[in-house]
N, C-alpha and C positions, 0 to 999 in steps of 0.2 A: 504494500499499499504506500502511496506517496506520503511523505512527511515534509511539510512545507512551512517554513517560518515566514508568515505573511506580512511582517512589518519590522524593519530594522534599519540601521543607519551605518554606513562606512564612510570614512573621510581620511584624506591624507594630510600631512603637514602642508601648510600654505607654502606655495612655491610658484615660480613662473610657469611650470608645467601644469600645476593644479592650483590655480588661484581660488581663494575663497575669502569670505568675510571672517574677521576675527574679533574677539572681545576678551574681556577679563576672564570670563567663564569658558571661552572657546578660543584659547590662544593659538598663535601661529604654529607652535610646536606640538600641540595636542593632535593625536591621530588615533584612528581605529581602522587599521588597514584590512582590506579584504582578505589577505592571507591569514590573519588572526581568526576572522570569521570562518574561513574554510576549514581550519584545524578543528574548531569547535563543532562545525557541522559534521565533519567526517567522524569525529569521536562519538557523536550522539545520534548518528544515522538520520541526519536531516538532509534531504535530497536537493531541495531548492528553496529559494527565498526571494522576497521582495525588498529591493533597496530603495529607501526613501531619501530624497535629497536633503542635505543639511549644508549650511555654510554659504548661503546666498541664493538669490533668485535669478540673477542674470545668466544668460546662456553660458558665458565663459566659466561661471562658478560651478557648472555641471560637469566640468572636465573629468573629474575623478569618477563620478557616477558613470559617465559614458565610457570611460576606459574600462571599468569593471564589467559593464554589460557587453562590451566588445570582446573582452578577454575570456568571458565565461557565458556565452550566449544560451547554453542549455541549462545553466544553473540559476540565472537571475532574470527577473523583470524589474523595471525601474519606474519610480514615480517622481516626476519633476515638480518644480515650483514655478510660479508665475510672478514677475515683478508687479507689485501693487500699483505702480504708477505708469505701466506701459500703455501707450495709446493704441497698441495693436496686439492684443493678447492672442488672437487667432494665429498670426504669423509666428509668434514665439512658440506656441503650442505645436504647430506643425513642424517647425524647424527641429525642435527637440525630439519629437516622436518619429521622425522620418527614418525608418530603417535602423533604429538604434536599440530597441528593446524597451524604451520608455513607452508605457502603455496608458499612462494617465497623469493626473496632477493633483497636488494637495491643496486644499483650501482651509484657511483658518478663520475666515470671515465670509459672510454672505452679502452684506451690504445693502440691506433693505430697511424698511421702517422699524424702529425699535419698539414702537407702540403696537401691541398685538391687535388693537382695535382700530388702527389706522387703515385708510384705504390701501389695498394691496394690488399692485400691478407688477408682476415679475419683470416686465420689460424695463422698469426703473431700477432694478437691483444692480448694484455695481458689478456683480458676477454673472449677470444674465448672458453676456456674450460668451463667457467661458462655458457655461452650460450649453448654450446653443451649439458652440463648436464641438463640444464633447458629444452631443447628439449626432451632429453631422459626420464626425470622423470616428465614432465609436471609441472615444477615450473614457477611461475610468475616472471617476472623481473620488478622491480620498479626503474625507471630511473630518476635521477636528475643530469645529467652530466654537466660539465663545458662547456661554450660556445665554447671553442677551440676543444672540442670532438664532437660537435653536428653533423658535416657533416659525421661522421663515422657510425651513427646509421642505416641508410638505407642499408649499406652493410651487416650488421648482420641480419636485417630483411629479406633480400633477401635469406641469407644463412639459416635462421631458421624461416620460415614462420609460423610454428606451435607454437611458443612461445608466450604466452600472455604477452603483454607489457603495463605497465601503466606509462605514462609520468607525472611526479609530477608537481604541482604548476604552472598551466597555460602554461606548456611547455616552461617556461622561464629558460634558462640556464645561471647561473651566470658567468660573466666575471672574469678574473683573478684579484684578489685583490679587488673585489667589494663586498665581503661578510663581514658583521660586525654584532655587537650586539648593540642594543640601550639601553637607561637607564632603561628600564623596563625589561631587560633581554630577549628581543625578537630578533630573526634573522632579519637582514635587508640586502637587496640586491640592490645596486645601479644599476638602469636599465635605459638606455636612451630610449626615445620614439621610436627611431629606433634601433632595435636590430637584427643583421644578423641571430641570432639563431632562430628567429620567422619563417624565411623562411624554415628552417629545420622542425620545428614543423608543419607547414601547409603542407609541402610535405609528412609528415608521414601519413597524413590522407588517402592516397591511400592504406594503409596497413590495412586490416580489423582486424588484431590482435592487433592493437594499440588503447588505450583509453587515455584520458587526465583528470587530476584532475582540477576542478574549486576550487582552494584553495590557501592559502598563500597570499591573497591580501594585508594584512597588511605589508608584507615585501617589496612589490614592489610599492605600491601606494604612491603618494606624497600628498594625501589628507587624511582627517579623514574618518571613517566609514560613509557612505557605499562605500567609494572608487570609486566614480563615474568616476574618470579619467581612470579606467580600464574597463568601460562598453564596449567600442569598441572592446577591446581585447576578452572579453567574446562573443560578437556577432560574431566576426570572427571565433572563435573556434566552435561556434554553427553551423555556416554556413559551415565550412569545415568538421567537424566530425559528426554532427547530435547529437541529445540528447541521442541516444542509445549508444554513445561512449564517454559520458562525465559523470564524477562522482563528486558530491559535497563532500567537506571534510572541517573540521575546522582547522586542524593543532594544536589542543589542545596539551599542555597546554598554548602555548605562547599567546593565545587570551583571556585567562580567565579574565585578568585585563582590557584589552582594545581590542575589544569592549565588550567582554563577550560572553559566549557560546550561549545564547539565541539569540542575534542579528545575530550571524553567521548562525543560522538555517533559517533566512529569507533573506540572502544575494542574493540568486538566484532570488527571486522575485524583489529585488532592482535593480539588474544589468541586468536582462533579463525579463523585465515586460511583454513582449508580447508572452511568451511561452504559448502553449496550455496546457491543463491539463495533457495530456499524456506525453508531453515533460518534464513538471515539475516533474512528478513522476519518469520518467526515470532518470533524473539527481539526484534527491534526494534519490534514492535507487534502482530502478529496474535494472539499468545498473550494479551496483556493485553486486547485488544479482546474476544476470545471469553470468556476466563475471568472477567474482571471486568464484562463486559457494558456496555461503554462505549456511550453513545448515539451515533447518527450525527450528524455535524456539519452545521449549516445553512450555507448559503452565506454568504460574507463573512468 
């Protein structure tokens, strides 16, 4: 059965060959090379993975992602980013996706009315042209929106039912000012046990073109691995979406130090111990294989 890590990041040290944005938390000499990832994948029998761009949205910032996709075309698919101020998102999307292994784009905002009772016209949304291009060219949209944008997603799904959508990290939408980094250099999201965005995530289950990642537990849990305080959230996602619309992922490299890549390959068994064999295999890879259209691996 395919075992696919459906969301992670690799990046090189900033250089002329692989330029990227830097910051105090993402300095020029920090790296998470694809070779480190491949060692972990081989050790834990993970066959394929989705590489999600970090380190900048401009085309040149994607150099390392494109390098990895070219070097290992049967192992990886890629998700790109779109500059928020680009006047021509369609050209940017097409250029990155043309014969590269980039299959879609991540969005962290929707860009519509913040008032849920306001008049809604999706053509006025800042991301409307992105959704339209995704519909035209069969790009996947990778969603990690802010909580204040969550109520807008169904309007776009109604307008573009053909677009394949992946909701990141348990469908938890970070609230304003709730995102930070811990002492281990890992993202942390302050999340109350009651989060209004959950209602949007569960309502999205009625759309068959929507899937959800079971990932990022370390960023939301108030406990150590295996993050048992999130078990109920996993159970509710399973109940609402079913195993054929859920995908396991590690969010490498943030998990390398704690709890480690190996333990993350067993987290589904820890948090959903009553899965059938078929359900388990769906979540661990078959959903990603089918929904994202992974290529068959060659021998070796």
